[in-house]
py3Dmol code that shows the C-alpha trace and the ligand (Angstrom):
import py3Dmol

protein = """\
ATOM      1  CA  MET A   1      -7.840 -12.610 -20.588  1.00  0.00           C
ATOM      2  CA  ASN A   2      -7.783  -9.210 -22.243  1.00  0.00           C
ATOM      3  CA  ALA A   3      -7.277  -5.750 -20.869  1.00  0.00           C
ATOM      4  CA  ASP A   4     -11.155  -4.985 -20.795  1.00  0.00           C
ATOM      5  CA  ASP A   5     -11.826  -8.073 -18.683  1.00  0.00           C
ATOM      6  CA  LEU A   6      -9.051  -7.280 -16.384  1.00  0.00           C
ATOM      7  CA  THR A   7     -10.279  -3.785 -15.434  1.00  0.00           C
ATOM      8  CA  LYS A   8     -13.767  -5.302 -14.336  1.00  0.00           C
ATOM      9  CA  ARG A   9     -12.015  -6.978 -11.261  1.00  0.00           C
ATOM     10  CA  VAL A  10     -12.691  -5.756  -7.720  1.00  0.00           C
ATOM     11  CA  ALA A  11      -9.851  -3.897  -6.081  1.00  0.00           C
ATOM     12  CA  ILE A  12      -9.223  -2.895  -2.413  1.00  0.00           C
ATOM     13  CA  ILE A  13      -6.705  -0.086  -1.653  1.00  0.00           C
ATOM     14  CA  THR A  14      -6.070   0.256   2.198  1.00  0.00           C
ATOM     15  CA  GLY A  15      -5.284   3.917   3.035  1.00  0.00           C
ATOM     16  CA  GLY A  16      -7.053   4.704  -0.351  1.00  0.00           C
ATOM     17  CA  THR A  17      -8.504   7.938   0.926  1.00  0.00           C
ATOM     18  CA  ARG A  18      -5.511  10.024   1.104  1.00  0.00           C
ATOM     19  CA  GLY A  19      -1.892  10.612  -0.241  1.00  0.00           C
ATOM     20  CA  ILE A  20      -0.426   7.654  -2.293  1.00  0.00           C
ATOM     21  CA  GLY A  21      -3.366   5.365  -1.818  1.00  0.00           C
ATOM     22  CA  ALA A  22      -5.924   8.049  -3.084  1.00  0.00           C
ATOM     23  CA  ALA A  23      -3.721   8.460  -6.201  1.00  0.00           C
ATOM     24  CA  ILE A  24      -3.746   4.716  -6.808  1.00  0.00           C
ATOM     25  CA  ALA A  25      -7.457   4.503  -6.250  1.00  0.00           C
ATOM     26  CA  ARG A  26      -8.104   7.453  -8.780  1.00  0.00           C
ATOM     27  CA  ARG A  27      -5.920   5.557 -11.374  1.00  0.00           C
ATOM     28  CA  PHE A  28      -7.757   2.307 -10.858  1.00  0.00           C
ATOM     29  CA  LYS A  29     -11.055   3.887 -11.096  1.00  0.00           C
ATOM     30  CA  ASN A  30     -10.179   5.673 -14.373  1.00  0.00           C
ATOM     31  CA  ALA A  31      -8.816   2.318 -15.704  1.00  0.00           C
ATOM     32  CA  GLY A  32     -12.238   0.917 -14.865  1.00  0.00           C
ATOM     33  CA  TYR A  33     -11.692  -1.239 -11.879  1.00  0.00           C
ATOM     34  CA  ALA A  34     -14.181  -1.516  -9.161  1.00  0.00           C
ATOM     35  CA  VAL A  35     -12.463   0.016  -6.386  1.00  0.00           C
ATOM     36  CA  ALA A  36     -12.953   0.244  -2.664  1.00  0.00           C
ATOM     37  CA  ALA A  37     -10.856   2.550  -0.558  1.00  0.00           C
ATOM     38  CA  VAL A  38     -10.191   1.721   3.213  1.00  0.00           C
ATOM     39  CA  TYR A  39      -9.563   4.421   5.904  1.00  0.00           C
ATOM     40  CA  HIS A  40      -9.430   4.400   9.534  1.00  0.00           C
ATOM     41  CA  GLY A  41     -10.329   7.733  11.405  1.00  0.00           C
ATOM     42  CA  ASN A  42     -10.234  10.682   8.947  1.00  0.00           C
ATOM     43  CA  ALA A  43     -13.931  10.618   7.929  1.00  0.00           C
ATOM     44  CA  THR A  44     -13.752  14.214   6.683  1.00  0.00           C
ATOM     45  CA  ALA A  45     -11.076  13.479   4.199  1.00  0.00           C
ATOM     46  CA  ALA A  46     -12.775   9.986   3.265  1.00  0.00           C
ATOM     47  CA  ASP A  47     -16.121  11.737   2.581  1.00  0.00           C
ATOM     48  CA  ALA A  48     -14.429  14.469   0.485  1.00  0.00           C
ATOM     49  CA  PHE A  49     -12.476  11.868  -1.544  1.00  0.00           C
ATOM     50  CA  SER A  50     -15.606   9.736  -2.031  1.00  0.00           C
ATOM     51  CA  GLY A  51     -17.736  12.697  -3.118  1.00  0.00           C
ATOM     52  CA  ASP A  52     -14.974  13.892  -5.460  1.00  0.00           C
ATOM     53  CA  THR A  53     -14.380  10.407  -7.135  1.00  0.00           C
ATOM     54  CA  GLY A  54     -17.477   8.457  -6.707  1.00  0.00           C
ATOM     55  CA  ILE A  55     -15.302   5.751  -5.060  1.00  0.00           C
ATOM     56  CA  PRO A  56     -16.864   3.866  -2.263  1.00  0.00           C
ATOM     57  CA  VAL A  57     -15.031   4.258   1.187  1.00  0.00           C
ATOM     58  CA  TYR A  58     -14.864   1.704   4.047  1.00  0.00           C
ATOM     59  CA  LYS A  59     -13.729   2.321   7.693  1.00  0.00           C
ATOM     60  CA  TRP A  60     -11.895  -0.240   9.369  1.00  0.00           C
ATOM     61  CA  ASP A  61      -8.684  -0.790  11.170  1.00  0.00           C
ATOM     62  CA  VAL A  62      -6.173  -2.932   9.145  1.00  0.00           C
ATOM     63  CA  ALA A  63      -4.476  -3.903  12.394  1.00  0.00           C
ATOM     64  CA  ASP A  64      -7.682  -5.679  13.357  1.00  0.00           C
ATOM     65  CA  PHE A  65      -7.700  -9.238  11.923  1.00  0.00           C
ATOM     66  CA  ASP A  66     -11.514  -9.791  12.356  1.00  0.00           C
ATOM     67  CA  ALA A  67     -12.124  -6.230  10.966  1.00  0.00           C
ATOM     68  CA  CYS A  68     -10.108  -7.171   7.866  1.00  0.00           C
ATOM     69  CA  GLN A  69     -12.210 -10.513   7.352  1.00  0.00           C
ATOM     70  CA  ASP A  70     -15.419  -8.672   7.527  1.00  0.00           C
ATOM     71  CA  GLY A  71     -14.466  -5.665   5.644  1.00  0.00           C
ATOM     72  CA  VAL A  72     -13.307  -7.851   2.753  1.00  0.00           C
ATOM     73  CA  ALA A  73     -16.502  -9.690   2.828  1.00  0.00           C
ATOM     74  CA  SER A  74     -18.598  -6.607   2.692  1.00  0.00           C
ATOM     75  CA  VAL A  75     -16.510  -5.139  -0.236  1.00  0.00           C
ATOM     76  CA  ALA A  76     -16.900  -8.396  -2.284  1.00  0.00           C
ATOM     77  CA  ASN A  77     -20.807  -8.456  -1.564  1.00  0.00           C
ATOM     78  CA  ASP A  78     -21.139  -4.666  -2.353  1.00  0.00           C
ATOM     79  CA  LEU A  79     -18.986  -4.628  -5.463  1.00  0.00           C
ATOM     80  CA  GLY A  80     -20.235  -7.863  -6.896  1.00  0.00           C
ATOM     81  CA  GLY A  81     -17.223 -10.166  -6.940  1.00  0.00           C
ATOM     82  CA  PRO A  82     -14.278 -11.581  -4.989  1.00  0.00           C
ATOM     83  CA  VAL A  83     -11.401  -9.187  -4.311  1.00  0.00           C
ATOM     84  CA  GLU A  84      -8.788  -9.956  -6.944  1.00  0.00           C
ATOM     85  CA  ILE A  85      -6.567  -6.921  -6.536  1.00  0.00           C
ATOM     86  CA  LEU A  86      -5.164  -5.822  -3.090  1.00  0.00           C
ATOM     87  CA  VAL A  87      -3.076  -2.930  -2.467  1.00  0.00           C
ATOM     88  CA  ASN A  88      -1.777  -2.676   1.203  1.00  0.00           C
ATOM     89  CA  ASP A  89      -0.975   0.942   1.483  1.00  0.00           C
ATOM     90  CA  ALA A  90      -2.234   2.062   4.832  1.00  0.00           C
ATOM     91  CA  GLY A  91       0.632   3.106   7.047  1.00  0.00           C
ATOM     92  CA  ILE A  92       1.578   5.352   9.958  1.00  0.00           C
ATOM     93  CA  THR A  93       4.719   6.632  11.646  1.00  0.00           C
ATOM     94  CA  ARG A  94       5.153   7.038  15.329  1.00  0.00           C
ATOM     95  CA  ASP A  95       8.920   8.385  15.435  1.00  0.00           C
ATOM     96  CA  ALA A  96      11.125   8.419  18.297  1.00  0.00           C
ATOM     97  CA  MET A  97      14.908   7.340  19.046  1.00  0.00           C
ATOM     98  CA  LEU A  98      14.872   3.832  20.292  1.00  0.00           C
ATOM     99  CA  HIS A  99      16.045   4.852  23.805  1.00  0.00           C
ATOM    100  CA  LYS A 100      12.897   7.024  24.032  1.00  0.00           C
ATOM    101  CA  MET A 101      10.599   4.843  21.942  1.00  0.00           C
ATOM    102  CA  THR A 102       7.553   3.462  24.038  1.00  0.00           C
ATOM    103  CA  SER A 103       6.248  -0.048  23.536  1.00  0.00           C
ATOM    104  CA  ALA A 104       2.989   1.580  22.183  1.00  0.00           C
ATOM    105  CA  GLN A 105       4.774   3.450  19.557  1.00  0.00           C
ATOM    106  CA  TRP A 106       6.665   0.248  18.448  1.00  0.00           C
ATOM    107  CA  GLY A 107       3.539  -1.773  18.563  1.00  0.00           C
ATOM    108  CA  GLU A 108       1.179   0.654  16.808  1.00  0.00           C
ATOM    109  CA  VAL A 109       3.562   0.817  13.859  1.00  0.00           C
ATOM    110  CA  ILE A 110       4.180  -3.003  13.531  1.00  0.00           C
ATOM    111  CA  ALA A 111       0.548  -3.691  13.748  1.00  0.00           C
ATOM    112  CA  THR A 112      -0.603  -0.949  11.324  1.00  0.00           C
ATOM    113  CA  ASP A 113       2.152  -1.272   8.730  1.00  0.00           C
ATOM    114  CA  LEU A 114       3.279  -4.884   8.770  1.00  0.00           C
ATOM    115  CA  THR A 115       0.602  -7.061  10.586  1.00  0.00           C
ATOM    116  CA  SER A 116      -2.034  -5.369   8.409  1.00  0.00           C
ATOM    117  CA  CYS A 117      -0.489  -7.055   5.339  1.00  0.00           C
ATOM    118  CA  PHE A 118      -0.929 -10.423   6.947  1.00  0.00           C
ATOM    119  CA  ASN A 119      -4.523  -9.691   7.945  1.00  0.00           C
ATOM    120  CA  MET A 120      -5.528  -8.269   4.576  1.00  0.00           C
ATOM    121  CA  CYS A 121      -3.723 -10.936   2.480  1.00  0.00           C
ATOM    122  CA  ARG A 122      -5.308 -13.765   4.769  1.00  0.00           C
ATOM    123  CA  ALA A 123      -8.699 -12.324   4.059  1.00  0.00           C
ATOM    124  CA  VAL A 124      -8.347 -12.245   0.186  1.00  0.00           C
ATOM    125  CA  ILE A 125      -5.871 -15.216  -0.549  1.00  0.00           C
ATOM    126  CA  GLY A 126      -8.502 -18.028  -0.443  1.00  0.00           C
ATOM    127  CA  ALA A 127     -10.619 -16.463  -3.231  1.00  0.00           C
ATOM    128  CA  MET A 128      -7.533 -15.620  -5.248  1.00  0.00           C
ATOM    129  CA  ARG A 129      -6.272 -19.074  -5.150  1.00  0.00           C
ATOM    130  CA  ASP A 130      -9.725 -20.512  -5.747  1.00  0.00           C
ATOM    131  CA  HIS A 131      -9.944 -18.312  -8.802  1.00  0.00           C
ATOM    132  CA  GLY A 132      -6.443 -18.770 -10.047  1.00  0.00           C
ATOM    133  CA  PHE A 133      -5.841 -15.034 -10.196  1.00  0.00           C
ATOM    134  CA  GLY A 134      -4.573 -12.370  -7.794  1.00  0.00           C
ATOM    135  CA  ARG A 135      -2.646  -9.215  -7.745  1.00  0.00           C
ATOM    136  CA  ILE A 136      -1.275  -7.997  -4.652  1.00  0.00           C
ATOM    137  CA  VAL A 137       1.090  -4.826  -3.975  1.00  0.00           C
ATOM    138  CA  ASN A 138       2.503  -4.007  -0.696  1.00  0.00           C
ATOM    139  CA  ILE A 139       3.636  -0.521  -0.090  1.00  0.00           C
ATOM    140  CA  SER A 140       7.190  -0.450   1.538  1.00  0.00           C
ATOM    141  CA  SER A 141       9.493   2.519   2.091  1.00  0.00           C
ATOM    142  CA  ILE A 142      13.263   3.624   1.245  1.00  0.00           C
ATOM    143  CA  ASN A 143      13.462   3.562   5.047  1.00  0.00           C
ATOM    144  CA  GLY A 144      12.866  -0.091   5.211  1.00  0.00           C
ATOM    145  CA  GLN A 145      15.724  -0.592   2.801  1.00  0.00           C
ATOM    146  CA  LYS A 146      18.185   1.847   4.242  1.00  0.00           C
ATOM    147  CA  GLY A 147      16.961   2.348   7.785  1.00  0.00           C
ATOM    148  CA  GLN A 148      16.320   5.870   9.306  1.00  0.00           C
ATOM    149  CA  LEU A 149      17.223   7.319  12.682  1.00  0.00           C
ATOM    150  CA  GLY A 150      14.117   7.689  14.819  1.00  0.00           C
ATOM    151  CA  GLN A 151      12.272   4.952  12.860  1.00  0.00           C
ATOM    152  CA  THR A 152      13.296   1.584  14.153  1.00  0.00           C
ATOM    153  CA  ASN A 153       9.679   0.602  14.284  1.00  0.00           C
ATOM    154  CA  TYR A 154       8.931   1.782  10.855  1.00  0.00           C
ATOM    155  CA  ALA A 155      12.049   0.569   9.156  1.00  0.00           C
ATOM    156  CA  ALA A 156      11.313  -2.784  10.734  1.00  0.00           C
ATOM    157  CA  ALA A 157       7.865  -2.980   9.518  1.00  0.00           C
ATOM    158  CA  LYS A 158       8.668  -1.772   6.080  1.00  0.00           C
ATOM    159  CA  ALA A 159      11.800  -4.181   5.748  1.00  0.00           C
ATOM    160  CA  GLY A 160       9.348  -6.924   6.985  1.00  0.00           C
ATOM    161  CA  ILE A 161       6.992  -6.243   4.095  1.00  0.00           C
ATOM    162  CA  LEU A 162       9.846  -7.058   1.701  1.00  0.00           C
ATOM    163  CA  GLY A 163      10.477 -10.533   3.226  1.00  0.00           C
ATOM    164  CA  PHE A 164       6.601 -11.082   3.454  1.00  0.00           C
ATOM    165  CA  THR A 165       6.155 -10.193  -0.063  1.00  0.00           C
ATOM    166  CA  LYS A 166       8.819 -12.520  -1.460  1.00  0.00           C
ATOM    167  CA  ALA A 167       7.561 -15.566   0.745  1.00  0.00           C
ATOM    168  CA  LEU A 168       3.954 -15.041  -0.346  1.00  0.00           C
ATOM    169  CA  ALA A 169       5.090 -14.717  -3.849  1.00  0.00           C
ATOM    170  CA  LEU A 170       6.689 -18.116  -3.618  1.00  0.00           C
ATOM    171  CA  GLU A 171       3.615 -19.563  -2.066  1.00  0.00           C
ATOM    172  CA  THR A 172       1.161 -18.188  -4.774  1.00  0.00           C
ATOM    173  CA  ALA A 173       3.241 -18.230  -8.110  1.00  0.00           C
ATOM    174  CA  SER A 174       1.782 -21.468  -9.294  1.00  0.00           C
ATOM    175  CA  ARG A 175      -1.913 -20.107  -8.608  1.00  0.00           C
ATOM    176  CA  GLY A 176      -1.808 -17.088 -11.015  1.00  0.00           C
ATOM    177  CA  ILE A 177      -1.258 -14.683  -8.174  1.00  0.00           C
ATOM    178  CA  THR A 178       1.600 -12.091  -8.174  1.00  0.00           C
ATOM    179  CA  VAL A 179       2.796 -10.258  -5.105  1.00  0.00           C
ATOM    180  CA  ASN A 180       5.086  -7.400  -5.379  1.00  0.00           C
ATOM    181  CA  ALA A 181       6.382  -4.425  -3.301  1.00  0.00           C
ATOM    182  CA  VAL A 182       6.838  -0.789  -4.049  1.00  0.00           C
ATOM    183  CA  ALA A 183       9.418   1.098  -1.986  1.00  0.00           C
ATOM    184  CA  PRO A 184       8.803   5.011  -2.454  1.00  0.00           C
ATOM    185  CA  GLY A 185      11.305   7.454  -1.349  1.00  0.00           C
ATOM    186  CA  TYR A 186       9.905  10.925  -0.135  1.00  0.00           C
ATOM    187  CA  ILE A 187       6.620  11.607  -1.632  1.00  0.00           C
ATOM    188  CA  THR A 188       4.621  14.868  -0.942  1.00  0.00           C
ATOM    189  CA  THR A 189       1.568  13.786   1.172  1.00  0.00           C
ATOM    190  CA  ASP A 190       0.207  14.473   4.525  1.00  0.00           C
ATOM    191  CA  MET A 191       2.816  11.946   6.213  1.00  0.00           C
ATOM    192  CA  VAL A 192       5.895  14.085   4.888  1.00  0.00           C
ATOM    193  CA  GLY A 193       3.813  17.488   5.262  1.00  0.00           C
ATOM    194  CA  ALA A 194       4.049  16.560   9.119  1.00  0.00           C
ATOM    195  CA  MET A 195       8.000  17.030   8.799  1.00  0.00           C
ATOM    196  CA  SER A 196       9.711  20.441   9.549  1.00  0.00           C
ATOM    197  CA  GLU A 197      10.733  22.598   6.762  1.00  0.00           C
ATOM    198  CA  ASP A 198      14.364  22.254   7.685  1.00  0.00           C
ATOM    199  CA  VAL A 199      14.218  18.523   7.646  1.00  0.00           C
ATOM    200  CA  LEU A 200      12.621  18.528   4.281  1.00  0.00           C
ATOM    201  CA  ALA A 201      15.116  20.876   2.809  1.00  0.00           C
ATOM    202  CA  ARG A 202      17.820  18.617   3.978  1.00  0.00           C
ATOM    203  CA  ILE A 203      16.075  15.492   2.583  1.00  0.00           C
ATOM    204  CA  GLU A 204      15.625  17.391  -0.844  1.00  0.00           C
ATOM    205  CA  GLY A 205      19.214  17.883  -0.910  1.00  0.00           C
ATOM    206  CA  GLN A 206      19.909  14.288  -0.747  1.00  0.00           C
ATOM    207  CA  ILE A 207      17.639  13.285  -3.663  1.00  0.00           C
ATOM    208  CA  PRO A 208      19.695  13.301  -6.951  1.00  0.00           C
ATOM    209  CA  VAL A 209      16.512  14.368  -9.044  1.00  0.00           C
ATOM    210  CA  GLY A 210      16.480  17.445  -6.786  1.00  0.00           C
ATOM    211  CA  ARG A 211      13.049  17.154  -5.589  1.00  0.00           C
ATOM    212  CA  LEU A 212      10.399  15.006  -3.782  1.00  0.00           C
ATOM    213  CA  GLY A 213       8.200  12.695  -5.593  1.00  0.00           C
ATOM    214  CA  ASN A 214       4.388  12.984  -6.201  1.00  0.00           C
ATOM    215  CA  ALA A 215       1.827  10.402  -5.175  1.00  0.00           C
ATOM    216  CA  ASP A 216       0.933   9.779  -8.821  1.00  0.00           C
ATOM    217  CA  GLU A 217       4.424   8.722  -9.730  1.00  0.00           C
ATOM    218  CA  VAL A 218       3.905   5.915  -7.187  1.00  0.00           C
ATOM    219  CA  ALA A 219       0.423   5.226  -8.522  1.00  0.00           C
ATOM    220  CA  ARG A 220       1.652   4.723 -11.937  1.00  0.00           C
ATOM    221  CA  ILE A 221       4.003   1.810 -10.878  1.00  0.00           C
ATOM    222  CA  VAL A 222       1.218   0.074  -8.817  1.00  0.00           C
ATOM    223  CA  GLN A 223      -1.071   0.325 -11.914  1.00  0.00           C
ATOM    224  CA  PHE A 224       1.537  -1.402 -13.980  1.00  0.00           C
ATOM    225  CA  LEU A 225       2.072  -4.033 -11.365  1.00  0.00           C
ATOM    226  CA  VAL A 226      -1.626  -5.136 -11.322  1.00  0.00           C
ATOM    227  CA  SER A 227      -1.749  -4.863 -15.159  1.00  0.00           C
ATOM    228  CA  GLU A 228      -1.525  -7.550 -17.900  1.00  0.00           C
ATOM    229  CA  ASP A 229       1.931  -5.941 -18.872  1.00  0.00           C
ATOM    230  CA  ALA A 230       3.419  -7.306 -15.397  1.00  0.00           C
ATOM    231  CA  THR A 231       2.288 -11.007 -15.456  1.00  0.00           C
ATOM    232  CA  PHE A 232       5.899 -12.228 -15.052  1.00  0.00           C
ATOM    233  CA  ILE A 233       6.804 -10.009 -12.250  1.00  0.00           C
ATOM    234  CA  THR A 234       6.410 -11.504  -8.854  1.00  0.00           C
ATOM    235  CA  GLY A 235       8.341 -11.274  -5.441  1.00  0.00           C
ATOM    236  CA  SER A 236       9.940  -7.927  -6.773  1.00  0.00           C
ATOM    237  CA  THR A 237      10.499  -4.657  -5.094  1.00  0.00           C
ATOM    238  CA  VAL A 238      10.190  -1.561  -7.207  1.00  0.00           C
ATOM    239  CA  THR A 239      12.125   1.347  -5.969  1.00  0.00           C
ATOM    240  CA  ALA A 240      10.958   4.982  -6.697  1.00  0.00           C
ATOM    241  CA  ASN A 241      13.040   7.382  -4.947  1.00  0.00           C
ATOM    242  CA  GLY A 242      14.583   9.893  -7.359  1.00  0.00           C
ATOM    243  CA  GLY A 243      17.990   8.087  -7.040  1.00  0.00           C
ATOM    244  CA  GLN A 244      18.226   8.599  -3.320  1.00  0.00           C
ATOM    245  CA  TYR A 245      19.021   5.134  -2.359  1.00  0.00           C
ATOM    246  CA  MET A 246      19.917   2.267  -4.880  1.00  0.00           C
ATOM    247  CA  ALA A 247      19.182  -0.999  -3.425  1.00  0.00           C
TER     248      ALA A 247
END
"""
ligand_1 = """\
48
NDP
P -1.158 9.412 4.491
O -0.763 9.608 5.939
O -1.197 10.336 3.452
O -2.496 8.470 4.367
C -2.492 7.265 5.045
C -3.816 6.528 4.705
O -3.605 5.327 5.511
C -4.983 7.208 5.082
O -6.025 6.857 4.281
C -5.319 6.521 6.503
O -6.780 6.803 6.769
C -4.792 5.141 6.228
N -4.823 4.382 7.532
C -3.814 4.784 8.457
N -3.854 3.890 9.475
C -4.958 2.974 9.076
C -5.583 1.838 9.806
N -5.093 1.574 10.892
N -6.477 1.297 8.995
C -6.895 1.529 7.884
N -6.437 2.710 7.309
C -5.425 3.340 7.721
O 0.087 8.456 3.897
P 0.954 8.170 2.689
O 0.140 8.356 1.369
O 2.078 9.188 2.820
O 1.613 6.901 2.622
C 0.956 5.654 2.203
C 1.805 4.591 2.235
O 3.195 4.828 1.639
C 2.442 4.178 3.940
O 2.273 2.965 3.921
C 3.577 4.913 3.991
O 4.333 4.279 5.030
C 4.183 4.640 2.712
N 5.153 5.620 2.268
C 5.031 6.919 2.162
C 6.101 7.748 1.944
C 5.837 9.225 1.812
O 6.983 9.951 1.622
N 4.805 9.809 1.919
C 7.489 7.254 1.513
C 7.512 5.949 1.485
C 6.434 4.966 1.952
P -7.171 8.023 7.653
O -7.336 9.190 6.600
O -8.565 7.534 8.259
O -6.218 8.255 8.674
"""
view = py3Dmol.view(width=600, height=400)
view.addModel(protein, "pdb")
view.setStyle({"model": 0}, {"cartoon": {"style": "trace"}})
view.addModel(ligand_1, "xyz")
view.setStyle({"model": 1}, {"stick": {}})
view.zoomTo()
view.show()
């Protein structure tokens, strides 16, 4: 398989309309992949992104098993082939100290950030196994590696992704499928923009390179992991955090 053939493959990026996912979707489009970007509620951002890039956007909830099955089938039908590249990027935070965290805050984050990986992988894995090819990249977080106060839900989900990635990598290695995780540090997106200036300044002071990352710095890693240059990498976690935490 040469690089030209590889770029004709159909790719889904969940959370592909904003932030890190949007940067990944743009890179994939520029590389020639047939890309679909999934969002959940922000139609204004999704429409603007689609208008700007020409990338088709699909609305479904990655926490909903059946919606993922139906959505993947629609993308495969619309884009003319089975989904062979999946990036599980969609994620949310619902921060609270555990003694104040509600069951809903816990459940929403586990469902959206972790169960989504099961839902989406379950929807694509059969076709990948049949075709003897697949690339899956799951977006974890520095806070899944080191923990973070106020984020027991998020840290559990993001740490769960790392175990999920390794187990699925073992199951699929003999089938031409690679499964890897990327653990970004603090990246300038809407998710981080919601934090106060004080907190951001304190975090910046903890990052050895002296700044937050940008979404394209994560997208470049994901592009590498799905490329022909990364055929021997599976079950790995690539950390990109400016030296803030060396796992
Ligand atoms: P943003 O908040 O900027 O974007 C989130 C994207 O996910 C949006 O497209 C959003 O859609 C989509 N999404 C959210 N919930 C759902 C859902 N239930 N179903 C489908 N799509 C959904 O996030 P970031 O770009 O900052 O983060 C992307 C990923 O990277 C997340 O998993 C996050 O945890 C992780 N990460 C981020 C870091 C950072 O510093 N930014 C650091 C480490 C990890 P909509 O627009 O419709 O809401």
